N, C-alpha and C positions, 0 to 999 in steps of 0.2 A: 535364447534369451536366459542370461544367468538369473540365478535365484535372488529373490528378492525379500528382505527382510523388512519386517514391519511391528509397529508396536500396537498393543490394543489402548483403551482408553484407561487413564489413571484410575488403579484400584483393582483391574482387572489381571489375570495371569498374563505373562508375556506368549506369543505363540511361535512354535517354531517356524523357520523361514520356509518359504513355499515357493515353487515357479510360478511363473505367468500364467501358463498355461493351465495351472489349478486353480486361477483365482474364482471366487464365486463371491455372490453378494452374501450368501448365508454367512461366509466365513469373516465377513468385514462388522463392525460394529455398528452401532446407529450413530449417526451425527449428534453430538451432546448439544443439548438445550443450556447453554452457559449465560443467559442473560446479559448478554452482551449489549452494548449502548444502540440502540435503533436510529438516534440521531447522527451516529458516527459512522456512516455505513459508506464504501466506495468501491470502485471497480476498476480494474485496466486488463489490458491484454495487447498482444501481437500479434499483428496480420490478422488470421482471421478473428483471433480473439479481440484484435483492436475493433474489427467492425461489430463484434458481439457486445464489447464494453461500452460501444456507443448506443447499441440498441438498448440494452439494459439501463442505461443512464437516462435516455429518452423516454423509453416507455414508462419505465419504473422510477421516474425522478423523484417520487416521493418516498421511494426507498433508499435510491443510490445519492442520499442529500449531499453527501462531501463532494461527489463528482466522479471524473474519470480520467485514467492516465491512457491514453491511445499512442501505440507504436505501430506505425505502418497500417492505418487504418483509413477509412474513408466517412462521408457524410452517411446520414441515417436513411436506411431505405436506398440506398445507391443504385443497386441492383434491379428494384423495381421487380423483383421476382423472375430475373432473367439471368441466366447463367451468361449468356453473350454480352448483356452489361457488366456483370460481374468480371469476366475475365478481360474485358475491354476496357470500358471508359473506367470502371473502378479500380483498377490494376495499372494497367498501362497507360493510361489516360490518352486511347487512340481517338476517342472522340469526347467532346465536353460533357461535363456532368451538369444537369439542370439544376442547380442548386437552389434557385428559388421556388421551382415548382416542389422540389423536396422539403424545404419549409412550408409550403402551402399545405401538402400532404399531413405533415407534422401538425399543422395546426388544425386541420381538417378532423384528424384523427383524435385528436385530444378534445375537441369540441364534442365527441360522439361518444367519448369515454373509451374508446379502444386504447388509449395509452394514457399516462398520467396528465395533468394540466402543466403547460409548458411554462408557466409561472415558478414552479419549484425549480427551475434550473437557473434562476437568476441569482440564486444565492450560493449556488456551487461553484466548483473550479475545474478547469481542464489543465491537463499537461500533455501536450504533443510531442512525438519526436519522429522525424524521417531522417534517414542517413544519406547522405549525398552519393553514396555507392548503391543505392537501394534500385536494382531495377525491376523488382517485381511488383512493389506498389510503390510506383514512381511519386517524387515530390508534388506535382502537380494535384495529385488525388488528396493529398494532406493540406495543400492550400485551401483547396475548395473545402475540407473539413474545417478550417479554420473558419473560412467566409459563411459556411453553414451556422456555427457557432456563435457568430456575430448577431443573430437573430434571437438568440435565446441567454446567451451568458454575456455579463459584462466584459468587456476587452480587457481590464485589469484584472480580472480572474483566470486568463487565459495565457499560458506559456506555451512557445512554440521553438523548440531546439531542432534546428536542421542545418548547422555547420559542421557535422561530424561526417568523417568519410567511412560510414559503417554501411555494411550491405543488409539484406532482409534478414534481421535479426533480432534478439533481445539482447542488450549491449549491458556489460558489465564492466567492470575496473580491475578484474583478476582471474576471470574464466572463461574459457571459449576458444573459438577459432581466432585467427588473424580479423581485423577490424571490417576489412573490405569484403570478407567471405560471405558468400551465401550458398550454405549447405548444412546440411545435418549436424550437429543438433540445433542449428540455428539459434546459438548463442555466441557472441563475439566478445573477444576483450578488446575493448577501445580506450582503456584508460579513464573511463567515465562511469560512474556510478548511478545508472539510470533508475533503479528501482529506488534508491535512497531520494533522488531528486522528483520523483513521483509521488512518492509518500511526503514529501516535505512540502511541496506544491498542493496537496490535498488536503494535509492536516496541520501545517504551519511547522515552526522550528520543531526539531525532535533531538532525544538524546542521542548522543553519539551511538553508533552501532555495535553489535558485539562481534570482535573479530574472533573470538575465541570459540569454546565449547558452547553450543546452546542450551540454554535451561529449561527450554519448553519439552512439548510432546508432539511427535507427529503422529497420528492415527489414519490408518486407511477404513473410511467410513463407508456404508451402504448407500450407493446412487439410487439403487431399485426402489427406495422408499418412496422416491419422488417422481422418479420417471422409470420405464422399461422400454426398452429399444430406443426410437428416435434419434439414432445415432450418438446415444450415450452410453458410456461404459457403465458397468455394475457397480464399480467403486471409483471414488474420488481420495482426495486427501485433504488434511485439515492440520494446521500447525498454531497450536494453543501455548503460549508463554505462559510460564509459572502461575505468574500473578494473576493470571485470566481465571484460574479455577476459584478465585476468591473475590476479584475487582471487576466490575463491570468496564470490558474493555473496547476498543474499536473493531471494525471487522472491516476486512478487504478482501475482495473475490479476484483471484488471479487468474486469468483465462491465457491458455496456451496457444500456439498458431496451429497451422496445418502441419500434420508429420511430427506433431512434437508431444503427443499423449504418453502413458507411462509406458504402452507397449512398443511404441516408437523409439522414445529415448531413454527409457529407464527413469531414473529420477531426478535427470538432470535438469528439468523445467521446474520441478517440486524444490529442489535443493539447491540449485546452483546458479539462480538469478538474481541472488543478493536480496529477496525481499525479508526474508527469514532472521538475517543478522539487526535488520531494523524494527521489525516485529518484535523480537525478544526484548529490546531496551525501551520499548514505547507503547507496550500493552496493545498489540495489534492482533488481533486474530486474523489467519489467513487461510481463505479457502480455495483450494485448488480442485474446480471440477473437473473432469475428464471425459472426452470424447470416447469412442469406440473405433475399431478399425474398420466396423460397419459404415461409419460417416465417409462420404465422399472426401479421400486425403486427409482422413481423422481431422477435418475441419468443422468449425461451429457453423450452423444454417444461417447465413447472412445472405443468401440468395433464394431461398426456397426450394432445396432439394428434398427438404423434410416435410415442409408444411406451408400452405398458401399463407398462412397468418404469421410466419415467422418472425417478422420484426414487432408484433403485438404482444400486447400482456398476454393473449390467449395463446402465443406460440410455445409451443411443448418445451422446448429447450429452456425458454425465456422463464416461463411459470414454473419450473423445476428448479431453476438457480433463485426465483423470488422464493421459493419454499424452504431452500436451504437459508437464506438469509433469515428468514422467520423463525426456524427451528433455533437456530443459533443466538439469535437476541431474546428468542423467548417472549417477544411481544409483537403487536401489529403498529407500534408509532411511539412508543415513549411517551412522555408525558405532555408534550404539544407546547411546553413552557418555551419562549424564545430565548435567544442566546441573550447573557447579560451584556450590555455595554457598558463603555466607559473604562473598561479594565485598565489598571496601570500600577506603576510599583513607586514606592517611596521609601525613605526611612532605612536605606542601606547601610549595614555594617559590614564587619569582616564575615559574620556567619549568618547574617538573617536579613530579609526583605520584607516589606509589609505590600500586600497587593489588595487593591481596593477596587471596586467597582457600583453601577449603579443598581439599585433594588429593580428585582423583577416583580410584577404584578403575579400575585397568586402563588408565589413561592413559598416553601417553608423551610428551607435551607439551600447550601451550595456545597458544590464538592469544588475544589481547588487543584489544579493538576500543573506539576513541573515537568515540563516536556510531555511524556504521556502518562505520567504515574502520579496516581491520587496522593497526595500530601496530609490531609486532614484525616484523623483518626473515624472522627463523628461528624454528622454534617455540621457547617458553618451555618450560625443562624444570624450573624452580623453579616454587613457588605465588605469586611475586611478580614484579611487572615496576616499572620506574620509567620512566615515559614522560616524555619531556623535550620541547623547541622548544615548549611553552605559552605563551600569552600571560598576563602579569599581570592580577591581579584578574579572573580569568574562572572562570565555572564550566563544567565539562566533566563528561560520562557516559561511563562505561566499561562493557563486558560482558567475559564470557571464556567460551569454548569449549574443551572438552577434545580432545585429539585421540588417535586410536589408532595402533597401530604403522605403517598405511599413511599416517597424516597426514590421515585423514579426520575431519571435525567432527562432535561430536555436538552436543546441544541448546545453545542459547546462555543464559547465566545472566541473572537479573535484572540490571540496571542498576545501578551504584552512581555516585553524584556527589562532586564535591569542588571545591572554588575555590581557585586559587592565590593566592599573595600579593600585596600590592602590590610596584609595581615599584622603589620608591624614587627615587631622582633620575634614575633612567635613562630612555630613551625621550626623543621631541621633542614638545613640545608646539605645538598650533596653536590661536590665538584668533581667530576670525571669525565671521562670520553665518553662520546655518543655511545660508543660499542659497550662501554664498561656498564653504562646505565641499562642497556638493554639486557646485559647478562644479570644484573642486580634486580630486573624486574620493575625498574622506574620508568621506563620508557619502552617503546617497541618500533620495530623496523618495517617499513613498506616501501617497495620499489626504490631501494637504496637511499630513502631518507628516515629520518628518526622522529618520533613522536613523544611527547610525555604523556604518561597514563593518567587519565582522569581528564587533564585539561585539552589534550588531543595536539597542543601547540606544538609547530613545527620547531626541531632542534636543528635542523640543517643534515648534513650528509652523515650515514650511517658508517663511522670508522673510527679508527683509533685516533686521527689527528684532532678531529673537533671535540673542543671541551666545551661543556654546558654546566652552568649551575641550577640544579632543581631543587626547589623548595616543595617539602611536603606539607600539604593544607589540609591533609584529612586521609582516612583509610585508604590506600592506593591511589591517591590522586596529587598530583604534581604540577607545578605551575614553573615557568621560568622565571628567577628571580634571585634574590638574595636574603639574608636574615638579618 
């Protein structure tokens, strides 16, 4: 295994690269307490990570309030403690999955307190993905997961993508094996940005992803603080966008599949699956827990290989990841204030927009977010806010969170969108070939097409023959138009 480079937490001296064999918990730093927003926590995973994502979402529904992204997973407690069920009905669908019985078990465990109340899931969202060439966890298993969720999550809150010819893998739009492949590292280039689709479903409209150098920090942290053994590695990884060192951010837990931990595939799942580019521009902290090679096929425990209570809150792996979330949020549940309702936009100009909402009882103020970034410097005490410094002729989205007397945020509102007006005669225009625009830094090329920086508007083919007029409406922000 090649040497692995890693960064210490911000403010600590950089450590020298070390081999995987030399990894030890004492070499890693503690998972940081970031004061992230406990009302904005979600989870996603592939395969065994998909089954575990469902387990965490259902068992800890009061924690994973935003919901779950499930890639090639299955219904909660599908295996019912049996490896025969796990490898049979829960993967190949060789026999039927007793969905109604699993729903009954879920309700029973919730009533006894073994898992959180199922009512928490009614406000969460779910994104499901199953490739048509996936013969490891076949589509009927995911179909049953959709049926299972119908008992707890409104149909309008569930997206199921099942028409891409992907093998058993995490899907990206620019990295990995051929789309239909099922082989290590189980990351396939299908021309589809699955990480972006998952995060958009869970959090609403997002700022464009960062396709350049990331501004945040990757840190290897000490998992042994939370659990020792039980199939989990001594260390995990966390990605913290730069803004999240001073801003209360969202948190998304990312779970790899079998044979995909750091020892198996190095940093490919941590750095090549597409999550980090979206997190960087949308204030989302990403936690990448890791299994160890002592775990069966490096899988998460979704059938009971480690503990009989594997699917309950008391399951060792489950409790460890809940503790990681608690550390990063630095809180046990936020302010408890509900999401503001009636969020809307009005009064558009070329550079500003008014965002208004209904008052929340008990709120001392509000924070306003454009995309994923907070735009108000201090708490807003009114029920409207004018966001300025916007680009002309551009669509944005805003969300609002209520604050208690300690300035702790409650649940984030649904997103409201609005489009600024045209810029009139202002701005500077550049007319050139699409190739020249990219050389000049006004646009970028991706898969043979050209896109304007800032607005990400499609300009057509990337060559010297297609001519486009771009209007600069802000720093490094261009739209197709005229002056």
